[in-house]
N, C-alpha and C positions, 0 to 999 in steps of 0.2 A: 504494501499500500503505499502511495505518494503523499509524503507529512504533507507536501508543499498543497498538495490537491486538497487534504485533511483542515488545513488552518483558513484555507481559500471557502471552504464550505462552512466554516463555523463562523465564519467573519460575515458570511454572507445571513448565516441564521440567527446571527445576534443583531444584525443591522434592519432585519423584520419587524414590523409591526407587532405588537405583543395584542393578544387579542385581550377582549371586554373583561376587567378585572382581574387582569395580571401585571403586575410589579415586574419581577424581573423572568430570567429563563435559567437555570442552574442543567446545567450538561455531565455526567457523570462519564469518563473514558479509563476505562479498566484494559489494563495494557500487562496484558499474562505473559505475552513473552520479555516483556522488556525493552520491546522492539525502538519504542521514543524516547525511552527516560534520557536519552541522552541530549534530545533536541527541546527537554521543556522547560529549559532554563532560555532558549532562543527564542521560544512562540511570544508571537508577538499578536495580539487580538485586538481592533476596533471592538469598544462598549463590552470587553470583558477583559476580565482576568484570569490568568490559570494557576490554579492552588493546586501542589502537591500533597497526597495527605500520606501519613504514614502505614506502614505495611503491617 
């Protein structure tokens, strides 16, 4: 999976208007194989902040 495409899709998702009665979006990403672990610090999203949860 291409991480640039994932970042692009996430930016599109967070740029879309929220449905009525929603105040925010939360997306959980589970990287079972640790494939994107090294890139997380480099990820910059518009209108969103990536957080790393402890394992």
